[in-house]
C-alpha positions as CSV (number, residue, x, y, z in Angstrom):
1,M,-25.3,6.7,24.3
2,S,-21.8,6.6,22.7
3,G,-18.6,8.0,24.5
4,P,-16.8,11.1,23.5
5,S,-15.1,11.2,20.0
6,L,-11.8,11.9,19.4
7,R,-12.4,15.6,18.0
8,D,-14.1,16.3,21.7
9,I,-11.2,14.7,23.2
10,A,-9.0,17.1,20.7
11,A,-10.9,20.1,21.9
12,R,-10.6,19.4,25.5
13,A,-6.5,19.2,25.3
14,G,-6.3,21.7,22.7
15,V,-4.5,19.5,20.1
16,S,-5.2,18.1,16.7
17,A,-7.6,15.2,16.1
18,A,-4.6,13.4,14.4
19,S,-2.6,13.4,17.5
20,V,-4.9,12.0,19.9
21,S,-5.6,9.2,17.2
22,R,-1.8,8.9,17.4
23,V,-1.7,9.0,21.0
24,I,-4.7,6.4,21.4
25,N,-2.2,4.0,18.8
26,D,0.8,5.0,20.3
27,R,2.1,5.7,17.1
28,P,5.3,8.2,16.9
29,G,5.3,12.3,16.2
30,V,4.0,13.0,19.4
31,S,5.6,14.7,22.3
32,D,5.3,13.8,26.2
33,D,3.5,17.4,26.5
34,T,1.0,16.4,24.1
35,K,0.3,12.8,25.3
36,V,-0.2,14.2,29.0
37,K,-2.7,16.5,27.9
38,V,-4.4,13.8,25.3
39,A,-4.5,11.8,28.7
40,E,-6.0,13.9,31.3
41,A,-8.6,15.2,28.2
42,M,-9.7,11.5,28.3
43,R,-9.9,11.0,31.7
44,E,-12.3,14.2,31.9
45,L,-14.4,12.7,29.4
46,G,-14.7,9.4,31.0
47,W,-13.4,7.7,28.0
48,Q,-12.4,4.0,28.6
49,P,-10.9,2.0,26.0
50,D,-13.3,-0.7,26.3
51,Q,-16.6,1.3,24.9
52,G,-16.4,0.4,21.6
53,Y,-14.7,3.9,20.7
54,D,-12.6,4.1,17.0
55,P,-10.3,5.7,17.9
56,H,-9.3,6.3,14.4
57,Q,-12.5,8.8,14.0
58,G,-11.5,11.9,12.6
59,A,-7.7,11.1,12.0
60,L,-6.2,13.2,9.1
61,I,-4.6,11.6,6.0
62,G,-2.9,13.5,4.1
63,I,-3.3,12.8,-0.3
64,V,-0.3,14.4,-2.4
65,V,-0.6,14.5,-6.0
66,P,1.6,15.2,-8.6
67,E,-0.7,18.5,-10.0
68,L,-4.6,19.5,-10.7
69,D,-4.3,20.1,-13.7
70,N,-4.8,17.0,-15.2
71,P,-8.5,16.1,-14.1
72,V,-7.8,12.5,-13.5
73,F,-5.9,13.7,-10.4
74,P,-8.8,15.4,-9.3
75,L,-11.0,12.7,-10.0
76,L,-8.7,10.1,-8.0
77,A,-8.4,12.4,-4.9
78,S,-11.9,12.9,-4.6
79,A,-12.7,8.9,-5.1
80,I,-10.3,8.5,-2.1
81,E,-11.5,11.0,0.1
82,V,-14.7,9.9,-0.1
83,Q,-13.8,6.2,0.7
84,L,-11.7,7.2,3.6
85,A,-14.8,9.7,4.8
86,K,-16.6,6.1,5.2
87,H,-13.8,5.2,7.6
88,G,-14.2,8.6,9.8
89,L,-10.8,9.6,8.2
90,T,-10.5,13.4,6.6
91,A,-8.5,13.7,3.5
92,V,-6.0,16.4,3.2
93,V,-5.0,16.9,-0.6
94,G,-2.0,18.5,-1.9
95,T,-0.3,18.8,-5.0
96,S,3.7,18.3,-6.0
97,T,4.5,20.7,-8.3
98,R,7.9,21.7,-10.1
99,Q,7.0,25.4,-9.7
100,G,5.5,24.6,-6.4
101,T,6.3,23.1,-3.1
102,A,8.0,19.4,-4.2
103,E,6.4,16.0,-3.2
104,L,9.0,15.2,-0.3
105,G,8.5,18.7,1.5
106,Y,4.7,18.2,1.3
107,I,5.5,14.7,2.8
108,D,7.5,16.7,5.9
109,V,4.8,19.2,6.1
110,L,1.9,16.9,6.6
111,L,4.0,14.7,8.9
112,R,4.8,17.3,11.5
113,K,1.2,18.4,11.1
114,G,0.2,15.0,12.7
115,V,-1.5,12.8,10.0
116,S,-2.2,9.7,10.5
117,G,-1.1,8.2,7.2
118,L,-0.3,9.1,3.1
119,V,-1.6,8.6,-0.1
120,L,0.9,9.4,-2.2
121,V,-0.3,9.4,-6.4
122,S,2.3,9.4,-9.3
123,G,5.1,10.9,-6.9
124,R,8.6,9.5,-7.1
125,H,7.5,6.2,-7.0
126,A,6.6,6.6,-10.1
127,N,9.9,7.0,-11.4
128,P,12.3,3.9,-11.5
129,D,15.2,5.5,-11.6
130,A,14.4,7.7,-8.6
131,D,16.0,8.0,-4.9
132,H,13.2,6.3,-3.0
133,G,14.7,6.3,0.9
134,F,12.5,8.7,1.8
135,Y,9.9,5.9,1.3
136,R,11.8,3.3,3.0
137,L,12.6,5.9,6.0
138,L,8.8,6.5,6.5
139,H,8.1,2.5,6.0
140,E,10.7,2.4,9.0
141,R,9.1,4.5,10.9
142,G,5.5,2.3,10.8
143,I,3.9,5.2,8.5
144,P,0.7,3.6,7.1
145,M,1.1,4.8,3.2
146,V,-0.3,3.6,0.1
147,L,1.4,4.2,-3.2
148,V,-0.9,4.7,-6.6
149,S,0.3,4.4,-9.9
150,G,4.3,3.4,-9.2
151,R,5.5,0.9,-6.5
152,V,9.1,1.0,-4.5
153,E,10.7,-2.3,-5.3
154,G,11.7,-4.5,-1.9
155,L,8.7,-2.6,-0.1
156,A,5.8,-4.0,1.8
157,V,3.5,-1.0,1.0
158,P,0.1,-1.5,-0.8
159,T,0.1,-0.2,-4.6
160,V,-2.8,0.4,-6.6
161,A,-2.8,0.7,-10.3
162,T,-4.9,0.3,-13.5
163,D,-3.5,-2.4,-15.8
164,E,-1.5,0.2,-18.4
165,A,-0.2,-2.2,-20.7
166,L,-3.4,-3.8,-20.7
167,G,-4.9,-0.6,-21.8
168,A,-2.4,-0.1,-24.8
169,R,-3.5,-3.5,-25.6
170,I,-7.2,-2.9,-25.5
171,A,-6.7,0.5,-27.6
172,V,-4.3,-1.4,-30.1
173,A,-7.3,-4.6,-30.5
174,H,-10.4,-1.7,-31.0
175,L,-8.0,0.0,-34.0
176,R,-7.6,-3.5,-35.3
177,E,-11.1,-4.5,-35.3
178,L,-11.7,-1.2,-37.1
179,G,-9.3,-1.8,-39.8
180,H,-6.2,0.0,-38.8
181,R,-2.3,-1.2,-39.1
182,R,-0.9,1.6,-39.1
183,I,-1.1,2.5,-35.3
184,G,1.0,5.1,-33.3
185,L,1.5,5.4,-29.5
186,A,1.5,8.9,-28.3
187,G,3.2,8.3,-24.5
188,G,3.9,10.4,-21.7
189,Q,7.4,11.1,-19.8
190,G,9.5,8.0,-20.5
191,Y,10.7,7.6,-17.2
192,L,7.5,7.0,-15.7
193,R,6.7,3.4,-14.8
194,P,3.0,4.0,-16.5
195,S,4.7,5.3,-19.5
196,L,6.8,2.6,-19.5
197,N,4.2,0.1,-19.1
198,R,2.0,1.5,-21.7
199,L,4.6,1.2,-24.1
200,D,5.3,-2.4,-23.7
201,G,1.7,-3.1,-24.0
202,Y,1.5,-1.6,-27.0
203,R,4.4,-3.3,-29.0
204,R,3.6,-6.4,-27.5
205,A,-0.2,-5.7,-29.0
206,M,1.3,-4.5,-32.9
207,R,3.5,-8.1,-32.2
208,E,1.1,-10.0,-31.8
209,L,-2.3,-8.7,-33.3
210,L,-0.4,-6.9,-36.2
211,G,2.3,-9.3,-36.6
212,G,5.3,-7.1,-36.4
213,E,7.2,-4.5,-34.4
214,P,6.1,-0.9,-34.8
215,P,8.1,1.4,-36.2
216,A,10.2,3.5,-33.8
217,D,9.0,6.7,-35.4
218,W,5.3,5.5,-34.9
219,Y,6.1,5.9,-31.1
220,A,6.3,9.5,-29.9
221,E,6.9,10.6,-25.9
222,S,6.0,14.3,-24.5
223,A,4.4,15.5,-21.6
224,Y,1.0,14.6,-20.1
225,S,-1.3,17.7,-21.4
226,I,-2.8,19.1,-24.4
227,A,0.4,20.7,-25.6
228,G,2.6,17.7,-25.4
229,G,-0.5,15.7,-27.0
230,A,-0.5,18.2,-30.5
231,A,3.6,18.0,-30.2
232,A,3.6,14.0,-30.3
233,A,1.2,14.0,-33.1
234,R,2.7,16.0,-35.5
235,Q,6.1,13.6,-35.2
236,L,3.1,10.7,-35.9
237,L,1.3,12.1,-38.3
238,D,4.6,12.6,-40.1
239,A,5.2,8.9,-40.3
240,D,1.8,8.9,-42.0
241,V,-0.4,6.6,-38.6
242,T,-3.9,6.4,-39.3
243,A,-4.9,6.1,-35.5
244,V,-3.0,7.2,-32.4
245,I,-3.2,6.1,-28.5
246,A,-2.9,8.8,-26.3
247,G,-1.5,8.4,-22.7
248,S,-4.1,10.5,-21.3
249,D,-7.2,12.4,-22.1
250,L,-5.4,15.9,-22.4
251,M,-2.8,14.2,-24.7
252,A,-6.1,12.7,-26.7
253,L,-7.2,16.4,-27.1
254,G,-3.7,17.7,-28.0
255,V,-3.4,14.8,-30.9
256,V,-7.0,16.2,-32.1
257,Q,-5.9,20.1,-32.6
258,A,-2.5,19.1,-34.0
259,A,-4.6,16.8,-36.5
260,R,-7.0,19.7,-37.2
261,E,-4.2,22.1,-37.8
262,A,-2.8,19.9,-40.3
263,G,-5.8,20.0,-42.2
264,R,-7.3,16.2,-41.1
265,S,-10.5,15.4,-40.0
266,V,-10.9,13.6,-36.7
267,P,-11.8,10.4,-37.4
268,G,-12.3,10.5,-41.1
269,D,-8.5,10.9,-41.4
270,L,-7.6,10.0,-37.7
271,S,-8.6,8.2,-35.0
272,V,-7.9,9.0,-31.9
273,I,-8.1,6.7,-28.6
274,G,-6.9,8.7,-24.8
275,Y,-7.1,7.7,-21.6
276,D,-8.4,8.1,-18.2
277,D,-12.1,9.0,-19.1
278,C,-12.1,11.9,-17.4
279,Y,-14.9,14.2,-17.5
280,L,-14.0,16.1,-20.5
281,A,-13.4,13.1,-22.7
282,A,-17.1,12.5,-23.2
283,H,-17.9,16.2,-23.8
284,S,-14.8,17.0,-26.5
285,N,-15.8,17.4,-30.2
286,P,-15.8,14.9,-31.4
287,P,-16.4,13.0,-27.9
288,L,-13.3,10.3,-27.2
289,T,-13.1,7.1,-27.6
290,T,-11.1,6.3,-24.6
291,V,-9.8,3.6,-21.9
292,R,-11.0,4.0,-18.5
293,Q,-9.7,3.7,-15.5
294,P,-12.1,2.8,-12.9
295,I,-11.3,5.9,-10.6
296,D,-14.2,4.9,-7.6
297,E,-13.0,1.2,-7.0
298,M,-9.3,2.2,-7.5
299,G,-10.4,4.9,-4.2
300,A,-12.1,2.2,-2.6
301,A,-9.2,0.1,-3.2
302,V,-6.9,3.1,-1.4
303,A,-9.0,3.5,1.4
304,D,-9.0,-0.4,2.6
305,A,-5.7,-0.9,2.1
306,L,-5.1,2.9,4.7
307,W,-7.6,1.4,7.1
308,R,-6.3,-1.9,7.5
309,Q,-2.7,-0.4,8.4
310,L,-4.1,1.9,11.1
311,E,-5.8,-0.8,12.4
312,G,-3.0,-3.1,12.6
313,H,-3.9,-5.6,10.0
314,G,-1.9,-4.7,7.2
315,G,-0.5,-8.5,6.8
316,R,1.6,-9.0,3.3
317,A,1.2,-5.6,1.3
318,R,-1.2,-6.3,-1.5
319,D,-1.0,-4.9,-5.0
320,Y,-4.1,-3.9,-6.2
321,L,-4.0,-3.9,-10.0
322,F,-7.6,-3.1,-11.7
323,T,-8.3,-4.0,-15.2
324,P,-9.2,-1.0,-17.5
325,V,-12.0,-0.6,-20.2
326,L,-12.7,1.0,-23.5
327,V,-15.5,3.4,-23.8
328,A,-15.8,3.8,-27.7
329,R,-17.3,7.2,-28.7
330,D,-16.7,9.5,-32.0
331,S,-13.2,10.0,-32.0
332,T,-12.3,6.5,-34.0
333,A,-14.1,5.3,-36.7
334,R,-13.0,2.4,-39.7
335,A,-9.9,2.9,-41.7
336,R,-10.3,4.6,-45.2
337,G,-9.5,1.9,-48.0
């Protein structure tokens, strides 16, 4: 028969399970009064450090994503949550939006609530020019965390990302095989690292696979949304491209919308490729060819990296870089002529 669980101890002490985990692991952020309560609860329940009990069982992990409107972020948060649960960890998901609580505000609330670790997705760390001082402060305080789709230079924290530059190259190669030469890129906000990586991969692929630097008007920067994709597509259609690579599946849907408004068919007049392979891609009209991010594998890597930190086996911070794959559907076809 196993000993008392972390939740049993928390209930007896009248504190959160995360606080119990912090006490057992001698983590910061716990008052002396809480430490006394937890110690008394463990004694009353007969808990012993050598009885094989996992002190992290039931600990809370904060996941902060930039939004829930883009389907890729709920999918990623869900995949991370499932993998954390395999380690006995409970996830709390929050969104940092311009209209609501900002990323740093969420982090502050989560830490005050006693979370044992943080997973930060596409936050300030996705902007190379942003102030990253808060991340450094968290690291100095010994807060276990994993950065997804971005990094902080010089900070020894695990990162998880997809190779966006390779994803763009895969898309260009697919369109080249279909005979396209005038290939445009509808990219996301240019201050974000994934956008920069994708643009770099697109330009290099165009040079190496098609023999020349793409003209400036074959690239349009906009928001990662349907409206953003439509706005970018209008510029690219004016440049007379025959194919568009979009920075996300939502943007790709906007490209399709703008093409139809301009009297062009997809894929007859314009081939379109998305990015992410969210659940909308396979069910759009036409079904989207897209570059798939391996969401489940990324979720497992996040959970593993965080668990290793909680167990004190972090060692040298590792960067997990995943290879995307092309999923060919009906939104791409051979170039006319």
